[in-house]
N, C-alpha and C positions, 0 to 999 in steps of 0.2 A: 505273578510272583509278588509276595508280600515282603516289603523291606523292613528290617528291624535294625536296631543300632549295631548289631553284629553282622548284618548282611553286607556283602561286598557289592560295589557298583558293577554293573555289567555294561557292555557297550550299548545294549538296547536301552537300559535305564538312563545312560548318559545322553543318548539321542532324544529320548522322550522328555527328559528334563530340559534340554536345550530348546526343543520345539515348544514346550509349554512356556518357557521364559519368553521366547520370541512372540508367541501368540498374545501375550500380555503387553510386552514392551512396544511392539510395532504400532498397534492402534493408539496407544497413549502418545507416542512420539509424533504420529501423524496429527492427532487431534490438537496437540500443543503447537504445531508449526503452521497450520492452515488458518489464515485470517478469515473471519466471517465477513461476508460481503453484504452488509446492511448499513442503514443509517447510523446505527449505534456502534459501528466498528471502532474498537479501541485496542491499543496495544497492551499487553500484559504488564509492562513496566509502568512506572509512575510518570513517564515522559514520552513525548513523541519526538523522535529524532528525524530531522530532515537532512539528508546527505546528498552529495553529488556523485554521479557515475557517468562514465563515458560510453556513448553509443555511437558507432561509426556513422550512421546515417543522420543523426541529430546533433552530435557534439556532446557537451556535458549537460546532463539533465538532472532534475531533482527527483529524489526517491524517498519514500518512507516505508520501507518494506517492499512496496512496489512503486511504480512510476506515479507521480502526482501531476494533476492537470488543473488548469484554470478554465473558467467558463465566460464566454462573451454571450450573455443571455439573449434569447429571442423574446417574443411577446408571451410565450408560454412559461409560466413559473416552474422552477424545479422543486416539486413537492414530493410526496410519499413515493410514487412509482419511480420518479427520477432518482430519488435518493437510494433506492434499492440497487440501481445500476451504477450510480455515481455517488458512493458514500462520501460524506464530508470527512475531512481529516480533522477529527475532534480531539481536543485534549482530554485526558482523563479528569474526572471530577476532582477538584482541589488544585489541579495544575494551573499555572497562569501563563506559561509560555512554552514554546517548543525549544528543543535543543538543536543548535546548529552543529551538524556533523562536518566532516572534512569537505572542503570545497564550497561551503555555504556561507554567505555573508550574513552573519547574525543580526546586523542592523536592519536587514530587510524582512526578517521574520516578525510577525505580529499576530494578532487575533481579531476576530469579529464575533460579536454575540449572536447566538442562534437561539431559537425557542428552547425553553427549559433551562435558561441561564447557562447553556453550553458555550464553550469557546471553540471556534473553528480557526485553524491555523491559516495565516495568510503569508504571502511572499511578495514583497513589493506592492502591498496593498490589495493583491488579488487573492480571493479565497481559494483554498486548495481542496481537491477532490481526488479520490482513487477511482479507478475504473474496474468494475467487477470482473471483466474478462481478461485483465492482466493477471496472470497467475504466478509470475516470477519477477525478480528484480530486473529492471531494465527492459521488460517487455513494453512496447508502445503500440497497443491496439486501439487506444482511445483517442487518437488525434483525428477527430471526426466532427461533422455537423449533424445534429439530430433535432428532434422536436424542441428541445430545450435550448438550443443554441450551438455555438461553436466551441468545442472542447479542444484545448491545446496543451501539449506537453510544455513544461517549463524548462527552457533552454537558458543556461547561464553562459556557455561558451559555444559558439558555432563550430561546426566540424572543421573549418579551416583555421581555427584558433582565434578568431575574432570574438571579442566579448559582445554580448547582446546589449542593446540599450533599453530593452523592455524585458518584462518577465515572460513574454509569450513569443513563440515563433509562428510566423504565418506559413501558409502553404503546407505541403506534406499532409497526407491524410485526405481530408475533404470528403466529398461524397457522403450522401446521407445513409444512415443505417436505420432500419425500422425496429422499434422496440414495442 
């Protein structure tokens, strides 16, 4: 059927138009919402926002899209392979600080210089990283010990309501994972 300005829409035409629209819109929406898991991961906006969210088993933790972690390093440096699994929370070029979202102490946010004059976000002096296997906000799959050291979710309020005295929580997770 060839449509002209004087043709009437048919139910079939309406369904085909809707399907064509979805075929274009869905991949674009997915592409725009999935963060890349690489060392150059950046957010589309001009700022990185660090926020707090409550997780039953950990208490209040820090997130920036997904959960953020700190590293107590081993003797093996976190270089290229490590950074594909544990991308640094980097500020976009030109930005000088992260934005403190709800529940985050802005005074504890800072930065540390990385190669290429990039700034990595810190909290309480500890550099922040994402874990490539955390796919949604509040997922905590990276509370582990691996080749590069001990990765720990940043807990600001313990599950029982007590405020932590450090930026890291011990225990929970553990066990090595091979990469």
